C-alpha positions as CSV (number, residue, x, y, z in Angstrom):
1,M,115.0,95.1,129.2
2,N,113.3,91.8,128.7
3,P,111.0,91.2,125.7
4,N,107.3,91.6,126.5
5,W,106.1,88.8,124.3
6,E,102.8,88.5,126.1
7,L,102.0,92.2,125.5
8,T,100.8,92.4,129.1
9,N,101.5,96.2,129.2
10,C,100.5,97.0,125.6
11,C,99.8,99.4,124.5
12,Q,101.6,102.4,126.1
13,H,101.2,105.9,124.8
14,D,104.2,105.8,122.5
15,Q,103.1,102.5,121.0
16,R,99.6,103.8,120.4
17,V,101.0,106.9,118.7
18,F,103.2,104.7,116.6
19,L,100.3,102.6,115.4
20,A,98.1,105.6,114.9
21,T,100.8,107.1,112.7
22,I,100.8,104.0,110.6
23,G,97.0,104.3,110.4
24,V,97.2,107.9,109.2
25,F,99.8,107.0,106.6
26,T,97.6,104.1,105.4
27,V,94.6,106.5,105.0
28,V,96.8,109.1,103.2
29,I,98.3,106.5,100.8
30,L,94.9,105.0,100.0
31,A,93.4,108.4,99.4
32,L,96.2,109.5,97.1
33,W,96.7,106.1,95.5
34,R,95.6,107.1,92.0
35,T,97.4,110.5,92.0
36,F,100.8,111.4,90.7
37,L,102.0,112.3,94.2
38,L,102.6,108.7,95.1
39,T,104.3,107.7,91.8
40,P,107.9,108.1,93.1
41,F,107.1,106.0,96.2
42,K,105.3,103.4,94.1
43,L,108.3,103.1,91.8
44,I,110.6,102.7,94.8
45,T,108.4,99.7,95.9
46,V,108.7,98.3,92.5
47,F,112.5,98.7,92.8
48,L,112.5,96.8,96.0
49,H,110.3,94.1,94.4
50,E,112.8,93.7,91.6
51,A,115.8,93.9,93.9
52,S,114.3,91.0,95.8
53,H,114.4,88.9,92.7
54,A,118.0,89.9,92.1
55,I,119.0,89.0,95.7
56,A,117.3,85.6,95.4
57,C,119.2,85.0,92.1
58,K,122.6,85.9,93.6
59,L,121.9,83.8,96.8
60,T,121.2,80.8,94.5
61,C,124.4,81.3,92.5
62,G,122.7,82.9,89.5
63,E,123.7,86.0,87.5
64,V,121.8,89.2,87.4
65,E,122.0,90.7,83.9
66,G,119.9,93.8,84.5
67,I,117.0,95.4,86.3
68,Q,114.3,97.7,84.8
69,V,111.6,99.7,86.5
70,H,109.0,101.3,84.2
71,A,106.9,104.4,84.6
72,N,103.7,102.3,84.4
73,E,104.8,100.7,87.7
74,G,106.0,97.6,86.1
75,G,109.4,96.1,86.3
76,V,111.7,93.3,85.0
77,T,114.7,91.6,86.4
78,Q,116.8,89.7,83.9
79,T,118.6,86.7,85.4
80,R,120.6,83.7,84.3
81,G,120.9,80.5,86.3
82,G,119.9,80.3,90.0
83,V,117.0,78.4,91.4
84,Y,114.0,79.5,89.5
85,W,111.3,78.4,92.0
86,L,113.0,80.6,94.6
87,I,113.7,83.6,92.4
88,L,110.0,83.8,91.2
89,P,108.3,84.3,94.5
90,A,111.1,86.5,95.9
91,G,109.4,89.7,94.6
92,Y,106.2,89.3,96.5
93,L,108.0,87.9,99.6
94,G,110.5,90.7,99.4
95,S,108.0,93.5,99.1
96,S,106.2,92.5,102.3
97,F,109.4,91.7,104.1
98,W,111.1,95.0,103.3
99,G,107.9,96.8,104.3
100,M,108.1,95.1,107.7
101,V,111.8,95.8,108.1
102,L,111.4,99.5,107.3
103,I,108.5,100.0,109.6
104,L,110.3,98.4,112.5
105,A,113.5,100.3,111.6
106,S,111.6,103.6,111.9
107,T,111.0,103.0,115.7
108,N,114.6,103.9,116.5
109,L,116.7,106.8,115.1
110,L,119.9,104.6,114.8
111,T,118.0,101.9,112.9
112,A,116.3,104.5,110.7
113,R,119.8,105.9,109.8
114,I,121.0,102.3,109.0
115,A,117.9,101.7,106.9
116,A,118.4,105.0,105.0
117,G,122.1,104.2,104.5
118,C,121.3,100.7,103.2
119,L,118.6,102.1,100.9
120,I,121.1,104.7,99.5
121,L,123.8,102.0,99.0
122,S,121.4,99.6,97.2
123,L,120.3,102.4,94.9
124,L,123.9,103.2,94.1
125,I,124.5,99.5,93.3
126,V,121.4,99.2,91.1
127,L,122.3,102.4,89.4
128,C,125.3,100.6,87.9
129,I,123.2,97.7,86.4
130,A,120.0,99.7,85.6
131,K,118.8,99.0,82.0
132,N,116.5,102.0,81.5
133,W,116.4,105.7,82.3
134,T,113.3,105.4,84.5
135,L,115.2,103.3,87.0
136,R,118.4,105.4,86.7
137,G,116.3,108.6,87.3
138,L,114.5,106.9,90.3
139,C,117.9,105.9,91.8
140,I,119.4,109.3,91.4
141,G,116.3,111.1,92.6
142,F,115.8,109.0,95.7
143,I,119.5,109.2,96.6
144,I,119.3,113.0,96.5
145,F,115.9,113.0,98.3
146,I,117.1,110.8,101.2
147,G,120.3,112.7,101.4
148,I,118.5,116.0,101.8
149,I,116.2,114.5,104.4
150,W,119.2,113.1,106.3
151,V,121.0,116.5,106.2
152,L,117.8,118.2,107.6
153,Q,117.6,115.5,110.3
154,E,121.2,116.2,111.4
155,M,121.6,119.9,110.8
156,T,118.2,121.4,111.5
157,K,115.2,121.0,113.8
158,V,113.2,119.3,111.1
159,R,113.1,115.7,112.3
160,I,111.5,113.7,109.5
161,L,114.0,110.9,108.6
162,R,112.1,108.3,110.6
163,Y,108.7,109.5,109.1
164,I,110.1,109.0,105.6
165,I,111.4,105.5,106.4
166,L,108.1,104.6,108.1
167,F,106.1,106.0,105.1
168,I,108.2,103.9,102.6
169,G,107.6,100.9,104.8
170,V,103.9,101.3,105.0
171,M,103.8,101.9,101.2
172,N,105.7,98.7,100.6
173,S,103.3,96.7,102.8
174,L,100.2,98.1,101.0
175,F,101.7,97.8,97.6
176,S,102.5,94.1,98.2
177,V,98.8,93.5,98.8
178,Y,97.9,95.6,95.8
179,D,100.4,93.6,93.7
180,I,98.7,90.3,94.6
181,Y,95.3,91.7,93.8
182,D,96.5,93.2,90.5
183,D,98.2,90.0,89.4
184,L,95.8,87.4,90.6
185,I,92.3,88.9,91.0
186,S,91.8,91.9,88.7
187,R,94.2,90.3,86.1
188,R,95.2,93.6,84.5
189,V,98.5,92.1,83.5
190,H,98.8,89.2,81.0
191,S,101.8,87.6,82.8
192,S,103.0,87.8,86.3
193,D,105.4,86.2,88.8
194,A,102.5,84.4,90.4
195,E,101.3,82.9,87.1
196,K,104.7,81.7,86.2
197,F,105.2,80.2,89.7
198,A,101.8,78.5,89.5
199,E,102.9,76.9,86.2
200,L,106.1,75.7,87.9
201,C,104.6,74.7,91.2
202,P,100.8,74.0,90.7
203,C,98.7,75.0,93.6
204,P,94.9,75.6,93.6
205,C,95.0,78.6,95.9
206,N,98.1,80.6,95.0
207,G,96.3,83.9,95.6
208,A,95.3,82.9,99.1
209,A,98.9,81.8,99.8
210,W,100.4,85.1,98.7
211,G,97.7,87.1,100.4
212,G,98.3,85.1,103.6
213,N,102.0,85.9,103.4
214,D,101.3,89.6,103.3
215,I,98.9,89.4,106.2
216,F,101.5,87.4,108.2
217,H,104.1,90.1,107.8
218,I,101.7,92.9,108.6
219,S,100.6,91.0,111.7
220,L,104.2,90.3,112.7
221,W,105.3,93.9,112.7
222,S,102.1,94.9,114.5
223,Y,103.0,92.3,117.2
224,L,106.7,93.2,117.4
225,S,105.7,96.9,117.7
226,G,103.9,96.0,120.9
227,T,106.9,94.3,122.5
228,R,109.8,96.0,124.2
229,Y,112.6,94.1,122.4
230,I,116.0,95.6,121.5
231,V,115.6,98.3,118.8
232,L,111.9,98.0,118.9
233,R,111.6,99.9,122.1
234,I,110.1,103.3,121.3
235,N,111.8,105.6,123.7
236,G,110.4,109.2,123.8
237,F,108.3,108.7,120.7
238,V,106.2,111.9,120.3
239,F,104.0,112.6,117.3
240,Q,105.4,115.9,116.1
241,L,107.8,117.1,113.4
242,W,109.5,119.9,115.2
243,E,111.7,119.7,118.3
244,T,110.8,121.7,121.3
245,A,113.4,122.6,123.8
246,G,114.0,120.1,126.6
247,S,111.6,117.4,125.2
248,S,112.5,113.9,124.2
249,Q,111.1,113.2,120.7
250,F,110.6,110.6,118.0
251,F,112.9,112.4,115.6
252,N,115.9,113.2,117.8
């Protein structure tokens, strides 16, 4: 099937349901933002933020000495060497990028499985270099959590793996925007990646640049969700959690 880049037939029922689901998740996340219920998901977004620093460090021939994620939703990646001006912004860029990837991966069961497998693998790797028990507990907890969800997906009629991947993706996209606000506008933290990057590469509008990056990624996955391109085709997407006999569903 050819890509529908012009979105001439957008949006079909399945695509509208997909976007509506994202909208519902957004409202739920914002409503529960200050509650303990979202704490594990916030910490997993912090983990992906710090993991992005680590990936940038390795890609620029540096060494990752350790990663920490704290219960107060902060995190630290200890690196040596590498290209500093690429490592610093990788956290913000990574948060919005991984959010986009997870949201798009949720549109297809195969890609959702791949995303879940990659997430479990990355948690296992980070477990080996974690420097504090908050991160170790987060890794172990989410490995068990995703494993249980995967077993339910394969062995029962509870089809929620793609919902979980989608929820984590939406959470990452929202948290990346919140991170920019927290670091550059409300200034609740004394030092941030954006502040260090501004010292290294002076720019009069760093906040606007980071915010524009987040808006770009959110707009990009919204656009791609409207195209019929490879794994982004949403075939038989139905907004329900339980499989009914003879129906083609989102969570098959």
